[in-house]
N, CA, C and O atoms as a DFTB+ gen file, in Angstrom:
844 C
 N C O
     1  1     125.118      99.041     102.397
     2  2     125.184      98.182     103.579
     3  2     124.347      98.749     104.726
     4  3     123.858      97.987     105.560
     5  1     124.174     100.070     104.783
     6  2     123.326     100.648     105.836
     7  2     121.877     100.178     105.673
     8  3     121.187      99.937     106.664
     9  1     121.420     100.050     104.437
    10  2     120.078      99.519     104.203
    11  2     119.982      98.079     104.699
    12  3     119.001      97.693     105.335
    13  1     121.008      97.294     104.400
    14  2     121.018      95.892     104.852
    15  2     120.993      95.822     106.377
    16  3     120.213      95.064     106.953
    17  1     121.842      96.605     107.025
    18  2     121.920      96.579     108.490
    19  2     120.623      97.068     109.129
    20  3     120.193      96.532     110.151
    21  1     120.002      98.080     108.531
    22  2     118.729      98.568     109.058
    23  2     117.650      97.497     108.914
    24  3     116.852      97.283     109.826
    25  1     117.634      96.830     107.769
    26  2     116.687      95.736     107.568
    27  2     116.894      94.623     108.583
    28  3     115.933      94.087     109.135
    29  1     118.142      94.283     108.823
    30  2     118.464      93.226     109.780
    31  2     118.016      93.610     111.193
    32  3     117.443      92.793     111.914
    33  1     118.285      94.867     111.581
    34  2     117.910      95.329     112.914
    35  2     116.392      95.333     113.092
    36  3     115.883      94.935     114.140
    37  1     115.675      95.782     112.064
    38  2     114.218      95.812     112.155
    39  2     113.633      94.404     112.181
    40  3     112.698      94.133     112.935
    41  1     114.176      93.512     111.365
    42  2     113.674      92.139     111.333
    43  2     113.813      91.479     112.705
    44  3     112.949      90.703     113.113
    45  1     114.904      91.789     113.416
    46  2     115.140      91.180     114.728
    47  2     114.305      91.822     115.828
    48  3     114.398      91.441     116.995
    49  1     113.487      92.800     115.444
    50  2     112.460      93.347     116.347
    51  2     111.071      92.960     115.843
    52  3     110.060      93.432     116.364
    53  1     111.028      92.090     114.819
    54  2     109.784      91.681     114.160
    55  2     109.059      92.884     113.565
    56  3     107.829      92.932     113.523
    57  1     109.847      93.850     113.106
    58  2     109.317      95.021     112.404
    59  2     109.482      94.745     110.909
    60  3     110.585      94.812     110.366
    61  1     108.363      94.434     110.261
    62  2     108.447      93.939     108.884
    63  2     108.608      95.036     107.846
    64  3     108.618      94.756     106.647
    65  1     108.736      96.289     108.294
    66  2     109.174      97.325     107.358
    67  2     110.615      97.049     106.942
    68  3     111.154      97.723     106.064
    69  1     111.235      96.054     107.575
    70  2     112.567      95.582     107.164
    71  2     112.590      95.242     105.675
    72  3     113.620      95.391     105.017
    73  1     111.463      94.791     105.151
    74  2     111.383      94.403     103.738
    75  2     111.839      95.535     102.831
    76  3     112.580      95.305     101.875
    77  1     111.401      96.758     103.122
    78  2     111.750      97.905     102.274
    79  2     113.262      98.111     102.208
    80  3     113.798      98.442     101.150
    81  1     113.942      97.918     103.323
    82  2     115.388      98.125     103.366
    83  2     116.139      97.004     102.652
    84  3     117.127      97.256     101.962
    85  1     115.671      95.769     102.817
    86  2     116.315      94.672     102.096
    87  2     116.106      94.825     100.583
    88  3     117.006      94.526      99.798
    89  1     114.923      95.287     100.179
    90  2     114.661      95.511      98.755
    91  2     115.603      96.574      98.195
    92  3     116.157      96.412      97.108
    93  1     115.780      97.660      98.945
    94  2     116.702      98.718      98.499
    95  2     118.127      98.188      98.402
    96  3     118.852      98.510      97.461
    97  1     118.522      97.380      99.369
    98  2     119.876      96.814      99.336
    99  2     120.071      95.970      98.075
   100  3     121.074      96.113      97.375
   101  1     119.110      95.093      97.791
   102  2     119.222      94.232      96.610
   103  2     119.263      95.069      95.329
   104  3     120.024      94.765      94.410
   105  1     118.445      96.118      95.273
   106  2     118.347      96.944      94.061
   107  2     119.619      97.719      93.796
   108  3     120.048      97.828      92.647
   109  1     120.235      98.265      94.844
   110  2     121.352      99.187      94.630
   111  2     122.729      98.590      94.928
   112  3     123.748      99.213      94.632
   113  1     122.767      97.398      95.506
   114  2     124.065      96.796      95.801
   115  2     124.821      96.514      94.506
   116  3     124.250      96.018      93.535
   117  1     126.101      96.836      94.508
   118  2     126.920      96.623      93.310
   119  2     127.774      95.364      93.427
   120  3     128.643      95.116      92.590
   121  1     127.524      94.574      94.466
   122  2     128.231      93.299      94.608
   123  2     127.204      92.200      94.788
   124  3     126.010      92.467      94.929
   125  1     127.671      90.969      94.784
   126  2     126.782      89.827      95.001
   127  2     126.772      89.368      96.447
   128  3     126.112      88.382      96.776
   129  1     127.491      90.065      97.314
   130  2     127.536      89.664      98.718
   131  2     126.243      90.042      99.430
   132  3     125.751      91.164      99.309
   133  1     125.710      89.086     100.168
   134  2     124.525      89.251     101.018
   135  2     123.222      89.449     100.252
   136  3     122.188      89.707     100.869
   137  1     123.242      89.339      98.937
   138  2     121.993      89.509      98.196
   139  2     121.067      88.304      98.404
   140  3     119.856      88.472      98.548
   141  1     121.628      87.100      98.419
   142  2     120.806      85.923      98.724
   143  2     120.245      86.028     100.141
   144  3     119.071      85.743     100.377
   145  1     121.085      86.434     101.067
   146  2     120.657      86.548     102.459
   147  2     119.539      87.578     102.595
   148  3     118.544      87.323     103.273
   149  1     119.692      88.734     101.958
   150  2     118.667      89.773     102.011
   151  2     117.363      89.272     101.403
   152  3     116.283      89.547     101.926
   153  1     117.464      88.544     100.310
   154  2     116.268      88.030      99.641
   155  2     115.558      87.003     100.526
   156  3     114.332      87.015     100.634
   157  1     116.324      86.124     101.151
   158  2     115.707      85.127     102.036
   159  2     115.095      85.799     103.268
   160  3     114.071      85.350     103.782
   161  1     115.725      86.870     103.734
   162  2     115.153      87.608     104.864
   163  2     113.801      88.221     104.507
   164  3     112.899      88.286     105.342
   165  1     113.669      88.668     103.263
   166  2     112.366      89.172     102.810
   167  2     111.342      88.033     102.846
   168  3     110.204      88.221     103.277
   169  1     111.759      86.863     102.390
   170  2     110.871      85.694     102.420
   171  2     110.426      85.390     103.844
   172  3     109.257      85.089     104.086
   173  1     111.368      85.469     104.789
   174  2     111.048      85.220     106.198
   175  2     110.018      86.236     106.701
   176  3     109.055      85.870     107.375
   177  1     110.227      87.495     106.374
   178  2     109.296      88.541     106.830
   179  2     107.889      88.279     106.315
   180  3     106.919      88.369     107.068
   181  1     107.778      87.954     105.023
   182  2     106.450      87.677     104.467
   183  2     105.842      86.428     105.112
   184  3     104.639      86.386     105.372
   185  1     106.659      85.427     105.367
   186  2     106.192      84.206     106.026
   187  2     105.635      84.507     107.412
   188  3     104.570      84.011     107.780
   189  1     106.359      85.326     108.182
   190  2     105.905      85.662     109.530
   191  2     104.678      86.573     109.503
   192  3     103.926      86.631     110.476
   193  1     104.477      87.276     108.405
   194  2     103.273      88.101     108.245
   195  2     102.075      87.269     107.787
   196  3     100.953      87.772     107.733
   197  1     102.312      86.001     107.460
   198  2     101.239      85.142     106.970
   199  2     100.981      85.269     105.486
   200  3      99.986      84.746     104.983
   201  1     101.873      85.966     104.766
   202  2     101.731      86.131     103.314
   203  2     102.554      85.046     102.617
   204  3     103.648      85.287     102.107
   205  1     101.979      83.843     102.619
   206  2     102.746      82.669     102.206
   207  2     103.114      82.666     100.731
   208  3     104.185      82.179     100.370
   209  1     102.257      83.194      99.875
   210  2     102.567      83.221      98.444
   211  2     103.799      84.082      98.168
   212  3     104.689      83.682      97.418
   213  1     103.843      85.266      98.781
   214  2     105.009      86.137      98.617
   215  2     106.244      85.514      99.255
   216  3     107.353      85.644      98.736
   217  1     106.049      84.845     100.371
   218  2     107.173      84.188     101.037
   219  2     107.797      83.131     100.123
   220  3     109.019      83.058      99.995
   221  1     106.960      82.322      99.497
   222  2     107.469      81.280      98.595
   223  2     108.108      81.902      97.349
   224  3     109.095      81.386      96.825
   225  1     107.539      83.008      96.886
   226  2     108.104      83.697      95.711
   227  2     109.526      84.162      95.990
   228  3     110.418      83.977      95.163
   229  1     109.735      84.763      97.152
   230  2     111.081      85.253      97.478
   231  2     112.030      84.121      97.857
   232  3     113.244      84.246      97.696
   233  1     111.491      83.039      98.349
   234  2     112.339      81.876      98.622
   235  2     112.891      81.309      97.307
   236  3     114.064      80.945      97.221
   237  1     112.023      81.239      96.283
   238  2     112.492      80.777      94.974
   239  2     113.511      81.757      94.389
   240  3     114.512      81.344      93.803
   241  1     113.251      83.046      94.551
   242  2     114.159      84.068      94.019
   243  2     115.532      83.973      94.678
   244  3     116.550      84.236      94.038
   245  1     115.559      83.595      95.961
   246  2     116.824      83.473      96.693
   247  2     117.780      82.524      95.988
   248  3     118.988      82.763      95.955
   249  1     117.244      81.449      95.426
   250  2     118.089      80.449      94.775
   251  2     118.614      80.926      93.422
   252  3     119.545      80.337      92.871
   253  1     118.016      81.993      92.887
   254  2     118.369      82.447      91.538
   255  2     119.332      83.624      91.510
   256  3     120.060      83.800      90.532
   257  1     119.349      84.435      92.571
   258  2     120.166      85.646      92.535
   259  2     121.442      85.469      93.358
   260  3     121.555      84.562      94.182
   261  1     122.401      86.369      93.108
   262  2     123.606      86.424      93.920
   263  2     124.503      85.209      93.795
   264  3     124.353      84.394      92.886
   265  1     125.437      85.104      94.725
   266  2     126.395      83.995      94.764
   267  2     126.479      83.448      96.183
   268  3     125.896      84.006      97.113
   269  1     127.204      82.364      96.332
   270  2     127.336      81.722      97.647
   271  2     128.771      81.827      98.167
   272  3     129.344      80.844      98.638
   273  1     129.339      83.022      98.075
   274  2     130.721      83.211      98.515
   275  2     130.817      83.509     100.008
   276  3     131.844      83.224     100.625
   277  1     129.780      84.070     100.594
   278  2     129.782      84.348     102.033
   279  2     128.977      83.270     102.756
   280  3     128.105      82.636     102.161
   281  1     129.271      83.065     104.042
   282  2     128.534      82.076     104.827
   283  2     127.052      82.421     104.882
   284  3     126.199      81.536     104.815
   285  1     126.746      83.721     105.006
   286  2     125.340      84.143     105.081
   287  2     124.594      83.760     103.813
   288  3     123.456      83.294     103.871
   289  1     125.237      83.956     102.665
   290  2     124.585      83.619     101.402
   291  2     124.489      82.100     101.212
   292  3     123.506      81.605     100.661
   293  1     125.495      81.372     101.661
   294  2     125.434      79.902     101.601
   295  2     124.260      79.385     102.414
   296  3     123.503      78.529     101.957
   297  1     124.112      79.917     103.634
   298  2     123.015      79.479     104.495
   299  2     121.658      79.850     103.910
   300  3     120.708      79.070     103.976
   301  1     121.577      81.053     103.332
   302  2     120.314      81.483     102.719
   303  2     119.939      80.561     101.559
   304  3     118.782      80.162     101.428
   305  1     120.914      80.227     100.725
   306  2     120.666      79.338      99.584
   307  2     120.210      77.963     100.069
   308  3     119.294      77.364      99.505
   309  1     120.859      77.475     101.118
   310  2     120.500      76.165     101.689
   311  2     119.100      76.205     102.279
   312  3     118.297      75.305     102.035
   313  1     118.802      77.244     103.053
   314  2     117.500      77.342     103.708
   315  2     116.369      77.533     102.710
   316  3     115.234      77.125     102.958
   317  1     116.685      78.157     101.577
   318  2     115.661      78.382     100.553
   319  2     115.187      77.073      99.933
   320  3     114.136      77.026      99.293
   321  1     115.956      76.026     100.121
   322  2     115.573      74.708      99.601
   323  2     114.818      73.867     100.611
   324  3     114.505      72.707     100.341
   325  1     114.520      74.439     101.781
   326  2     113.843      73.695     102.850
   327  2     112.534      74.399     103.227
   328  3     112.344      75.573     102.909
   329  1     111.641      73.682     103.900
   330  2     110.423      74.351     104.408
   331  2     110.794      75.422     105.425
   332  3     111.839      75.336     106.069
   333  1     109.945      76.422     105.569
   334  2     110.169      77.446     106.587
   335  2     110.093      76.812     107.986
   336  3     109.363      75.841     108.185
   337  1     110.839      77.355     108.946
   338  2     110.786      76.833     110.320
   339  2     109.436      77.117     110.983
   340  3     108.607      77.847     110.439
   341  1     109.230      76.535     112.157
   342  2     108.054      76.822     112.984
   343  2     107.998      78.327     113.263
   344  3     109.008      78.920     113.642
   345  1     106.847      78.939     113.082
   346  2     106.746      80.402     113.175
   347  2     107.180      80.938     114.540
   348  3     107.978      81.872     114.613
   349  1     106.659      80.354     115.619
   350  2     106.995      80.878     116.944
   351  2     108.473      80.710     117.259
   352  3     109.084      81.590     117.866
   353  1     109.051      79.585     116.852
   354  2     110.480      79.364     117.104
   355  2     111.331      80.325     116.282
   356  3     112.372      80.793     116.742
   357  1     110.881      80.613     115.068
   358  2     111.611      81.558     114.230
   359  2     111.543      82.964     114.816
   360  3     112.540      83.686     114.828
   361  1     110.367      83.347     115.301
   362  2     110.238      84.657     115.948
   363  2     111.160      84.749     117.166
   364  3     111.842      85.754     117.367
   365  1     111.170      83.693     117.966
   366  2     112.013      83.686     119.165
   367  2     113.487      83.777     118.792
   368  3     114.256      84.467     119.462
   369  1     113.886      83.086     117.729
   370  2     115.281      83.141     117.284
   371  2     115.670      84.564     116.888
   372  3     116.714      85.069     117.302
   373  1     114.825      85.200     116.087
   374  2     115.129      86.555     115.628
   375  2     115.220      87.517     116.801
   376  3     116.145      88.325     116.877
   377  1     114.262      87.432     117.715
   378  2     114.265      88.322     118.873
   379  2     115.482      88.071     119.754
   380  3     116.090      89.019     120.251
   381  1     115.841      86.817     119.953
   382  2     117.029      86.470     120.737
   383  2     118.291      86.998     120.075
   384  3     119.165      87.543     120.748
   385  1     118.393      86.838     118.760
   386  2     119.559      87.345     118.017
   387  2     119.678      88.862     118.156
   388  3     120.781      89.409     118.158
   389  1     118.531      89.536     118.272
   390  2     118.541      90.991     118.385
   391  2     118.595      91.495     119.813
   392  3     118.549      92.703     120.045
   393  1     118.695      90.575     120.785
   394  2     118.782      90.968     122.185
   395  2     117.444      91.286     122.828
   396  3     117.398      91.827     123.933
   397  1     116.349      90.955     122.142
   398  2     115.011      91.219     122.674
   399  2     114.499      89.964     123.392
   400  3     113.535      89.333     122.956
   401  1     115.154      89.620     124.487
   402  2     114.966      88.305     125.086
   403  2     113.686      88.163     125.902
   404  3     113.110      87.075     125.945
   405  1     113.235      89.210     126.537
   406  2     111.987      89.097     127.308
   407  2     110.808      88.856     126.373
   408  3     109.904      88.084     126.693
   409  1     110.817      89.516     125.221
   410  2     109.764      89.295     124.236
   411  2     109.867      87.879     123.659
   412  3     108.854      87.219     123.427
   413  1     111.100      87.422     123.433
   414  2     111.307      86.059     122.929
   415  2     110.767      85.030     123.923
   416  3     110.165      84.033     123.525
   417  1     110.985      85.274     125.213
   418  2     110.519      84.353     126.243
   419  2     108.997      84.268     126.260
   420  3     108.437      83.183     126.416
   421  1     108.323      85.410     126.099
   422  2     106.867      85.415     126.049
   423  2     106.355      84.550     124.894
   424  3     105.389      83.803     125.048
   425  1     107.004      84.660     123.749
   426  2     106.594      83.878     122.583
   427  2     106.830      82.392     122.821
   428  3     105.976      81.569     122.490
   429  1     107.974      82.042     123.388
   430  2     108.276      80.628     123.651
   431  2     107.304      80.038     124.662
   432  3     106.872      78.895     124.520
   433  1     106.963      80.814     125.682
   434  2     106.069      80.300     126.721
   435  2     104.645      80.106     126.222
   436  3     103.861      79.385     126.839
   437  1     104.307      80.746     125.105
   438  2     102.962      80.583     124.548
   439  2     102.983      79.894     123.181
   440  3     101.998      79.932     122.444
   441  1     104.119      79.263     122.849
   442  2     104.274      78.620     121.536
   443  2     103.236      77.512     121.361
   444  3     102.931      76.770     122.294
   445  1     102.703      77.421     120.142
   446  2     101.657      76.444     119.839
   447  2     102.118      75.492     118.743
   448  3     103.060      75.767     118.000
   449  1     101.416      74.359     118.670
   450  2     101.617      73.373     117.594
   451  2     103.056      72.880     117.537
   452  3     103.639      72.734     116.463
   453  1     103.614      72.627     118.717
   454  2     104.962      72.052     118.772
   455  2     104.855      70.534     118.722
   456  3     104.172      69.925     119.546
   457  1     105.531      69.926     117.755
   458  2     105.545      68.464     117.678
   459  2     106.898      67.939     118.137
   460  3     107.765      68.713     118.542
   461  1     107.078      66.627     118.074
   462  2     108.318      66.011     118.556
   463  2     109.531      66.567     117.821
   464  3     110.605      66.710     118.406
   465  1     109.361      66.879     116.547
   466  2     110.463      67.399     115.736
   467  2     110.887      68.798     116.197
   468  3     112.055      69.172     116.089
   469  1     109.923      69.561     116.711
   470  2     110.213      70.926     117.146
   471  2     110.768      71.016     118.564
   472  3     111.333      72.043     118.941
   473  1     110.613      69.946     119.358
   474  2     110.995      69.997     120.761
   475  2     112.481      70.313     120.944
   476  3     112.850      71.058     121.852
   477  1     113.324      69.753     120.093
   478  2     114.764      69.965     120.202
   479  2     115.096      71.453     120.101
   480  3     115.802      71.994     120.952
   481  1     114.590      72.108     119.068
   482  2     114.871      73.535     118.911
   483  2     114.195      74.355     120.007
   484  3     114.742      75.361     120.458
   485  1     113.009      73.929     120.436
   486  2     112.279      74.659     121.473
   487  2     113.110      74.757     122.750
   488  3     113.263      75.844     123.306
   489  1     113.646      73.637     123.216
   490  2     114.432      73.664     124.454
   491  2     115.741      74.432     124.259
   492  3     116.218      75.098     125.178
   493  1     116.315      74.337     123.062
   494  2     117.535      75.101     122.778
   495  2     117.248      76.602     122.841
   496  3     118.001      77.360     123.453
   497  1     116.159      77.019     122.206
   498  2     115.824      78.457     122.211
   499  2     115.534      78.942     123.635
   500  3     115.946      80.041     124.007
   501  1     114.834      78.140     124.427
   502  2     114.590      78.506     125.814
   503  2     115.908      78.670     126.567
   504  3     116.093      79.624     127.323
   505  1     116.824      77.720     126.345
   506  2     118.127      77.812     126.991
   507  2     118.872      79.076     126.620
   508  3     119.456      79.732     127.482
   509  1     118.857      79.421     125.346
   510  2     119.579      80.611     124.887
   511  2     118.977      81.887     125.482
   512  3     119.700      82.799     125.882
   513  1     117.649      81.935     125.534
   514  2     116.999      83.124     126.077
   515  2     117.292      83.271     127.568
   516  3     117.653      84.355     128.026
   517  1     117.139      82.180     128.330
   518  2     117.449      82.249     129.761
   519  2     118.927      82.573     129.990
   520  3     119.276      83.264     130.947
   521  1     119.780      82.074     129.114
   522  2     121.215      82.373     129.195
   523  2     121.441      83.881     129.074
   524  3     122.160      84.478     129.875
   525  1     120.821      84.482     128.067
   526  2     120.982      85.921     127.845
   527  2     120.359      86.743     128.974
   528  3     120.795      87.862     129.244
   529  1     119.339      86.186     129.632
   530  2     118.704      86.871     130.754
   531  2     119.430      86.592     132.078
   532  3     118.999      87.044     133.139
   533  1     120.535      85.842     131.999
   534  2     121.373      85.511     133.158
   535  2     120.645      84.653     134.196
   536  3     121.004      84.658     135.373
   537  1     119.636      83.927     133.760
   538  2     118.997      82.929     134.618
   539  2     119.659      81.591     134.291
   540  3     119.105      80.764     133.567
   541  1     120.854      81.401     134.843
   542  2     121.705      80.300     134.410
   543  2     121.174      78.931     134.818
   544  3     121.422      77.945     134.124
   545  1     120.446      78.852     135.937
   546  2     119.885      77.571     136.356
   547  2     118.882      77.059     135.320
   548  3     118.921      75.888     134.940
   549  1     117.990      77.932     134.867
   550  2     117.016      77.531     133.845
   551  2     117.701      77.313     132.497
   552  3     117.297      76.445     131.723
   553  1     118.729      78.099     132.224
   554  2     119.466      77.904     130.971
   555  2     120.085      76.512     130.925
   556  3     119.942      75.797     129.933
   557  1     120.773      76.129     132.002
   558  2     121.403      74.810     132.061
   559  2     120.364      73.707     131.936
   560  3     120.570      72.734     131.211
   561  1     119.243      73.858     132.645
   562  2     118.185      72.849     132.601
   563  2     117.703      72.613     131.173
   564  3     117.506      71.470     130.762
   565  1     117.515      73.687     130.424
   566  2     117.045      73.546     129.039
   567  2     118.148      73.075     128.104
   568  3     117.875      72.361     127.139
   569  1     119.383      73.460     128.371
   570  2     120.496      72.935     127.577
   571  2     120.619      71.423     127.759
   572  3     120.867      70.696     126.797
   573  1     120.447      70.955     128.990
   574  2     120.534      69.506     129.259
   575  2     119.439      68.757     128.497
   576  3     119.697      67.697     127.926
   577  1     118.223      69.300     128.484
   578  2     117.137      68.681     127.717
   579  2     117.474      68.659     126.236
   580  3     117.192      67.682     125.543
   581  1     118.079      69.739     125.752
   582  2     118.470      69.809     124.337
   583  2     119.488      68.724     124.014
   584  3     119.380      68.051     122.989
   585  1     120.467      68.556     124.878
   586  2     121.515      67.547     124.668
   587  2     120.912      66.152     124.673
   588  3     121.261      65.318     123.838
   589  1     120.004      65.896     125.615
   590  2     119.375      64.579     125.708
   591  2     118.583      64.252     124.443
   592  3     118.606      63.118     123.964
   593  1     117.884      65.248     123.908
   594  2     117.054      65.029     122.726
   595  2     117.868      64.972     121.434
   596  3     117.513      64.250     120.502
   597  1     118.964      65.738     121.382
   598  2     119.654      65.920     120.101
   599  2     121.067      65.405     120.022
   600  3     121.814      65.786     119.121
   601  1     121.451      64.545     120.946
   602  2     122.833      64.067     121.001
   603  2     123.304      63.435     119.695
   604  3     124.479      63.543     119.344
   605  1     122.403      62.779     118.977
   606  2     122.779      62.116     117.721
   607  2     122.164      62.797     116.499
   608  3     122.156      62.228     115.407
   609  1     121.649      64.018     116.685
   610  2     121.011      64.733     115.582
   611  2     122.045      65.411     114.689
   612  3     123.140      65.748     115.138
   613  1     121.688      65.608     113.422
   614  2     122.562      66.354     112.515
   615  2     122.368      67.862     112.688
   616  3     123.138      68.649     112.138
   617  1     121.343      68.273     113.448
   618  2     121.169      69.684     113.780
   619  2     122.246      70.088     114.782
   620  3     122.792      69.244     115.492
   621  1     122.547      71.376     114.834
   622  2     123.626      71.852     115.694
   623  2     123.188      72.137     117.125
   624  3     124.026      72.455     117.970
   625  1     121.890      72.029     117.415
   626  2     121.369      72.520     118.687
   627  2     122.024      71.883     119.912
   628  3     122.385      72.590     120.852
   629  1     122.182      70.561     119.913
   630  2     122.739      69.887     121.087
   631  2     124.199      70.272     121.299
   632  3     124.617      70.516     122.431
   633  1     124.974      70.327     120.223
   634  2     126.387      70.698     120.347
   635  2     126.534      72.133     120.840
   636  3     127.394      72.419     121.672
   637  1     125.705      73.028     120.333
   638  2     125.767      74.424     120.782
   639  2     125.295      74.542     122.232
   640  3     125.824      75.347     122.998
   641  1     124.292      73.731     122.606
   642  2     123.817      73.731     123.988
   643  2     124.929      73.296     124.940
   644  3     125.107      73.891     126.003
   645  1     125.673      72.263     124.560
   646  2     126.789      71.797     125.391
   647  2     127.867      72.874     125.494
   648  3     128.441      73.088     126.562
   649  1     128.134      73.542     124.387
   650  2     129.124      74.622     124.390
   651  2     128.702      75.749     125.323
   652  3     129.500      76.238     126.123
   653  1     127.428      76.160     125.213
   654  2     126.934      77.242     126.061
   655  2     126.948      76.847     127.540
   656  3     127.253      77.672     128.401
   657  1     126.621      75.590     127.832
   658  2     126.687      75.115     129.212
   659  2     128.123      75.192     129.723
   660  3     128.365      75.554     130.874
   661  1     129.067      74.849     128.857
   662  2     130.479      74.967     129.224
   663  2     130.861      76.393     129.561
   664  3     131.588      76.636     130.524
   665  1     130.364      77.354     128.756
   666  2     130.657      78.765     129.029
   667  2     130.097      79.197     130.388
   668  3     130.746      79.928     131.137
   669  1     128.880      78.730     130.691
   670  2     128.266      79.102     131.974
   671  2     129.089      78.566     133.141
   672  3     129.376      79.290     134.095
   673  1     129.467      77.292     133.058
   674  2     130.247      76.704     134.158
   675  2     131.635      77.331     134.255
   676  3     132.174      77.475     135.352
   677  1     132.215      77.703     133.114
   678  2     133.503      78.393     133.135
   679  2     133.354      79.743     133.845
   680  3     134.202      80.128     134.650
   681  1     132.273      80.449     133.538
   682  2     132.013      81.746     134.161
   683  2     131.834      81.600     135.678
   684  3     132.241      82.470     136.447
   685  1     131.219      80.489     136.093
   686  2     130.985      80.236     137.513
   687  2     132.231      79.719     138.236
   688  3     132.238      79.605     139.462
   689  1     133.286      79.404     137.472
   690  2     134.510      78.887     138.074
   691  2     134.501      77.396     138.324
   692  3     135.384      76.874     139.003
   693  1     133.505      76.701     137.778
   694  2     133.419      75.241     137.918
   695  2     134.146      74.610     136.731
   696  3     133.537      74.267     135.718
   697  1     135.443      74.469     136.881
   698  2     136.281      74.034     135.761
   699  2     135.968      72.617     135.303
   700  3     135.966      72.339     134.104
   701  1     135.703      71.714     136.256
   702  2     135.470      70.311     135.878
   703  2     134.210      70.174     135.026
   704  3     134.203      69.444     134.034
   705  1     133.135      70.883     135.418
   706  2     131.906      70.817     134.627
   707  2     132.080      71.529     133.289
   708  3     131.557      71.073     132.273
   709  1     132.799      72.621     133.283
   710  2     133.059      73.329     132.028
   711  2     133.801      72.415     131.054
   712  3     133.433      72.321     129.884
   713  1     134.833      71.752     131.534
   714  2     135.590      70.829     130.685
   715  2     134.713      69.682     130.189
   716  3     134.822      69.256     129.039
   717  1     133.849      69.192     131.066
   718  2     132.965      68.075     130.686
   719  2     132.064      68.487     129.522
   720  3     131.881      67.720     128.577
   721  1     131.508      69.686     129.587
   722  2     130.608      70.117     128.517
   723  2     131.362      70.512     127.252
   724  3     130.871      70.275     126.148
   725  1     132.541      71.108     127.390
   726  2     133.334      71.415     126.199
   727  2     133.726      70.125     125.475
   728  3     133.673      70.058     124.247
   729  1     134.119      69.104     126.239
   730  2     134.475      67.813     125.629
   731  2     133.250      67.126     125.030
   732  3     133.354      66.418     124.028
   733  1     132.097      67.339     125.645
   734  2     130.856      66.798     125.104
   735  2     130.588      67.388     123.715
   736  3     130.158      66.682     122.803
   737  1     130.847      68.684     123.569
   738  2     130.698      69.327     122.264
   739  2     131.588      68.650     121.232
   740  3     131.147      68.337     120.126
   741  1     132.845      68.427     121.604
   742  2     133.795      67.809     120.673
   743  2     133.395      66.392     120.278
   744  3     133.688      65.944     119.170
   745  1     132.727      65.690     121.187
   746  2     132.391      64.286     120.948
   747  2     131.144      64.094     120.095
   748  3     130.843      62.975     119.679
   749  1     130.423      65.166     119.835
   750  2     129.235      65.052     118.975
   751  2     129.664      65.119     117.513
   752  3     130.427      66.000     117.117
   753  1     129.170      64.188     116.728
   754  2     129.616      64.059     115.336
   755  2     128.496      64.399     114.355
   756  3     127.312      64.374     114.693
   757  1     128.910      64.716     113.134
   758  2     127.993      64.830     111.986
   759  2     126.844      65.813     112.203
   760  3     125.689      65.494     111.924
   761  1     127.163      67.005     112.701
   762  2     126.135      68.028     112.845
   763  2     126.585      69.304     112.138
   764  3     127.768      69.476     111.845
   765  1     125.651      70.181     111.872
   766  2     125.956      71.455     111.222
   767  2     126.892      72.286     112.094
   768  3     126.825      72.227     113.322
   769  1     127.753      73.052     111.459
   770  2     128.676      73.988     112.127
   771  2     129.685      73.282     113.053
   772  3     130.208      73.896     113.983
   773  1     129.952      72.007     112.798
   774  2     130.840      71.252     113.694
   775  2     132.210      71.909     113.826
   776  3     132.723      72.030     114.939
   777  1     132.809      72.333     112.722
   778  2     134.158      72.904     112.792
   779  2     134.217      74.142     113.681
   780  3     135.113      74.266     114.516
   781  1     133.268      75.055     113.505
   782  2     133.312      76.297     114.279
   783  2     132.984      76.040     115.748
   784  3     133.599      76.642     116.628
   785  1     132.028      75.159     116.027
   786  2     131.684      74.855     117.417
   787  2     132.820      74.120     118.110
   788  3     133.117      74.381     119.276
   789  1     133.458      73.195     117.386
   790  2     134.603      72.479     117.962
   791  2     135.744      73.439     118.284
   792  3     136.403      73.301     119.315
   793  1     135.976      74.408     117.407
   794  2     137.051      75.365     117.641
   795  2     136.795      76.185     118.896
   796  3     137.723      76.457     119.658
   797  1     135.561      76.576     119.118
   798  2     135.222      77.340     120.318
   799  2     135.341      76.474     121.574
   800  3     135.758      76.956     122.627
   801  1     134.976      75.201     121.461
   802  2     135.117      74.291     122.603
   803  2     136.598      74.073     122.939
   804  3     136.977      74.045     124.110
   805  1     137.422      73.921     121.909
   806  2     138.862      73.744     122.132
   807  2     139.476      74.978     122.781
   808  3     140.345      74.870     123.646
   809  1     139.013      76.151     122.354
   810  2     139.515      77.384     122.971
   811  2     139.143      77.440     124.447
   812  3     139.938      77.877     125.280
   813  1     137.926      76.992     124.767
   814  2     137.508      76.946     126.161
   815  2     138.358      76.003     126.980
   816  3     138.738      76.324     128.106
   817  1     138.659      74.846     126.427
   818  2     139.507      73.868     127.121
   819  2     140.900      74.438     127.342
   820  3     141.483      74.269     128.412
   821  1     141.429      75.111     126.333
   822  2     142.763      75.714     126.463
   823  2     142.793      76.809     127.511
   824  3     143.769      76.940     128.250
   825  1     141.719      77.603     127.580
   826  2     141.667      78.655     128.604
   827  2     141.711      78.046     130.005
   828  3     142.438      78.514     130.881
   829  1     140.923      77.004     130.192
   830  2     140.832      76.403     131.524
   831  2     142.145      75.725     131.923
   832  3     142.547      75.757     133.086
   833  1     142.798      75.115     130.943
   834  2     144.057      74.438     131.229
   835  2     145.245      75.388     131.239
   836  3     146.376      74.983     131.511
   837  1     144.978      76.661     130.938
   838  2     146.039      77.670     131.004
   839  2     147.043      77.602     129.889
   840  3     148.188      78.021     130.052
   841  1     146.622      77.069     128.735
   842  2     147.551      76.957     127.613
   843  2     147.476      78.214     126.756
   844  3     148.184      78.322     125.754
């Protein structure tokens, strides 16, 4: 697991020596947990390096090895059946997940080849980065754009944006706006991660109502 964690930490700094650690994890792991995830992470690293043939090879391998008993492995198996995400947005996601938000912001501000399909995730990623940088005004602005674009999307971005906006307003002590955004999360239907996002929104509502 130390190899897996080291690979994960390096990948979230866009350090592609992460591949070596994920390979070691897959080779020596005695369980089927996280093997699909590690394999898909290798595919991502090769994709971001521009080595598309190797990226596709490991994406195919992801569907063949391991099991789907953990959420990480389920997501890896699912993602292996889809095209890779936009490169700049994927880089920003990894950097944001690893807490490298200033670098993520630089990438987002210079992102290229964004089409209408990418706009939803673009504004969501901007919101998340500004949120982590405690620039809450810009975070809210981008969350609102995300909600407007993705209110009826099956992607989770709009629902998560509403949830994060609720957290910001709760932190600021604006209970009415926090409740409005938490309820907005609950009212969005048919999107990924609905159960977990709804549970977090309900917890926020309960906190504010003192239950």
